[in-house]
C-alpha positions in Angstrom: 97.4 156.3 72.4 98.0 152.4 73.5 101.6 152.9 75.4 103.7 149.8 73.9 103.8 146.7 76.3 107.6 146.5 77.9 109.2 143.1 78.2 108.7 142.0 82.1 111.9 142.6 83.8 113.2 139.5 85.2 115.9 139.6 87.8 118.8 138.6 88.0 118.6 136.1 90.7 115.5 134.7 88.0 118.2 134.9 84.9 120.9 132.5 87.0 118.2 130.5 87.9 117.3 129.6 84.4 120.7 129.4 83.3 121.8 126.9 85.7 118.6 124.7 85.1 119.2 124.7 81.1 122.2 121.3 80.9 125.4 122.8 79.4 126.4 120.5 75.9 129.6 119.6 75.9 131.1 120.8 72.8 132.1 117.7 70.1 135.4 118.2 70.4 136.3 118.4 73.9 133.7 114.7 74.2 135.8 113.0 71.5 138.8 114.4 72.8 137.4 113.2 76.7 136.5 109.8 75.1 139.8 109.2 73.2 141.8 109.9 76.5 139.3 107.1 78.9 140.3 104.5 75.8 144.1 105.1 76.1 143.7 104.9 79.8 141.7 101.4 79.5 144.0 100.4 77.6 147.4 100.9 78.9 145.5 99.5 82.4 144.7 96.2 80.5 148.4 95.8 78.8 150.0 96.8 82.2 148.2 95.1 84.2 149.7 91.8 82.3 153.1 93.4 81.6 153.8 96.0 83.6 154.8 99.5 82.3 158.3 98.4 80.9 156.6 95.7 79.2 154.3 97.7 76.9 155.4 99.9 74.3 152.5 103.3 73.1 152.7 101.7 69.8 151.1 98.5 72.1 148.8 101.0 74.1 147.4 103.2 70.7 146.9 99.7 69.3 145.0 98.5 72.1 142.8 101.7 72.1 142.3 101.5 68.4 143.4 104.9 68.1 145.5 107.1 65.9 149.5 106.7 67.0 150.1 110.2 67.1 146.3 110.8 69.5 148.7 109.6 72.8 151.0 112.2 72.3 147.4 114.8 72.4 146.8 113.2 75.8 150.4 112.2 77.3 154.0 113.7 76.9 155.1 109.5 77.6 154.4 105.9 78.6 155.8 106.7 82.1 152.8 109.9 82.3 150.3 107.4 81.2 151.3 105.1 83.9 151.2 107.4 86.8 148.0 108.8 85.7 146.9 105.5 86.0 148.3 105.1 89.9 146.7 108.8 90.4 143.3 108.0 88.9 142.4 104.5 88.9 143.5 104.2 92.2 143.2 107.1 93.8 139.6 108.1 92.3 138.9 104.8 94.2 140.4 105.6 97.1 138.7 109.0 97.5 135.5 107.0 97.3 136.2 105.5 100.2 137.6 108.0 101.8 133.9 109.8 101.3 132.5 106.7 103.2 135.1 106.5 105.7 134.1 110.1 107.0 131.0 108.9 108.0 132.3 106.4 110.4 134.8 107.0 114.0 135.8 104.0 114.9 139.1 103.4 113.2 138.1 99.4 114.0 134.9 99.8 111.3 136.9 102.4 108.5 140.1 99.6 108.1 136.5 96.8 107.7 135.2 99.1 105.7 138.0 100.1 103.0 139.3 95.7 103.0 136.0 94.5 102.2 135.3 97.3 99.7 138.8 97.1 97.8 138.3 93.1 97.8 134.9 93.6 96.6 135.9 96.4 93.6 138.8 93.8 92.8 136.5 91.2 92.4 134.5 93.1 89.7 137.5 95.0 88.0 140.2 91.9 87.4 142.7 95.0 85.7 142.3 97.0 88.1 142.9 94.0 90.5 146.1 93.4 88.6 147.4 96.6 88.4 147.4 97.3 91.8 149.1 93.8 92.7 151.6 94.9 90.5 151.7 97.8 92.1 152.2 96.6 95.5 154.5 98.6 97.5 155.9 101.1 95.5 157.1 104.3 96.7 153.9 105.9 94.5 151.8 103.4 96.3 152.4 104.1 99.8 152.9 107.6 99.7 149.6 108.4 97.9 148.2 105.6 97.3 146.1 102.9 98.9 148.7 102.1 101.0 149.3 105.6 102.3 145.6 105.5 103.6 145.5 102.5 105.7 148.5 104.0 107.4 146.8 106.9 108.1 143.9 104.8 109.0 146.1 102.1 111.5 148.1 105.6 113.0 144.8 106.6 114.0 143.8 104.1 115.8 146.7 103.5 117.4 146.6 107.1 118.6 143.1 107.1 120.0 144.1 103.9 121.5 141.7 101.6 119.8 144.5 99.4 118.1 147.5 98.2 120.7 150.9 100.6 119.7 152.9 98.1 118.1 155.0 99.3 114.7 152.4 100.6 112.7 154.9 100.4 109.6 155.4 96.8 110.3 151.1 96.4 111.1 150.2 98.2 107.4 152.8 96.4 105.1 151.0 93.0 107.3 147.4 93.9 106.2 149.0 94.8 102.5 150.9 91.9 101.8 147.7 89.7 102.7 145.0 92.2 101.1 147.2 91.6 97.6 148.1 87.5 98.6 144.1 87.2 98.8 143.3 89.4 95.7 145.7 87.2 94.0 143.8 83.9 94.5 140.9 85.4 94.2 141.9 86.6 90.8 142.7 82.5 90.0 139.4 81.9 90.8 136.2 84.7 90.6 134.0 82.9 92.8 136.3 82.5 95.7 135.6 85.7 97.4 131.6 84.7 98.1 132.3 80.6 98.9 135.7 81.8 101.6 134.6 85.1 102.6 137.9 85.9 102.2 136.9 89.7 102.8 135.2 89.0 106.3 138.5 86.9 107.1 140.7 89.7 106.0 139.3 91.7 108.4 139.2 89.8 111.2 142.7 88.8 111.5 143.9 92.6 110.3 141.7 93.6 113.5 143.2 90.5 115.9 146.1 91.3 114.8 145.9 95.0 115.9 144.7 94.2 119.4 140.7 93.8 119.0 139.3 90.6 120.5 138.6 87.7 118.4 134.8 88.1 118.8 134.4 91.6 118.3 136.6 91.3 115.2 134.4 89.0 113.8 130.8 91.6 115.1 132.9 93.7 112.9 133.7 92.4 109.7 129.6 91.8 109.1 128.7 94.7 110.0 126.8 96.0 106.4 128.8 97.9 103.7 127.7 101.1 102.6 126.7 101.4 99.4 129.3 99.3 96.7 131.7 101.4 94.7 131.0 100.4 91.2 132.2 103.3 88.4 133.4 102.3 85.3 135.8 105.1 85.4 137.8 103.3 88.1 
């Protein structure tokens, strides 16, 4: 009498591998909710970049996003909440992407160069993001947790290491930040200005010279090839 054939025993490791290899499909409801949230964020960014938070109503945001008024409260409790989310996600995520690149760089001067040039490039390709950043300017949020705080960190590290001259780091950060926003504003008025006038390189040169780097070296650092461009539709 033939013995019944047994199914091959699959080890727990093999089972885990097989499960991991199979893509997990996002439920339709979750996918719809995520897309609606992103539409609201994109609409709020466009409107608040032009008119500021105070100049925009929730109704205008939902109209711009083409979603029902009640849908707003499924994602955000207030207008202030979506504004804070824009600060955290639209600006914060870009800052995190910059930090990932800077982690591979040791020279504080080159860190400043990469961060400033990528910021100018990103602003040139994302006009609403740039307008929002200009409006945000030197707010407490921007200076405590946004791009301003990251610039302050890199300037301070450069001074501590002796790479930059030690002179009032707060003034240096405000000076670099103000110049960046001013050039960004000019860039918005003329989209081709960055290519024609090399705003990114000139911004880096002037910033590094003010930090005590020799002119020739500052010029050289400003032209070091950048890491891969940071382009993400969600930023």
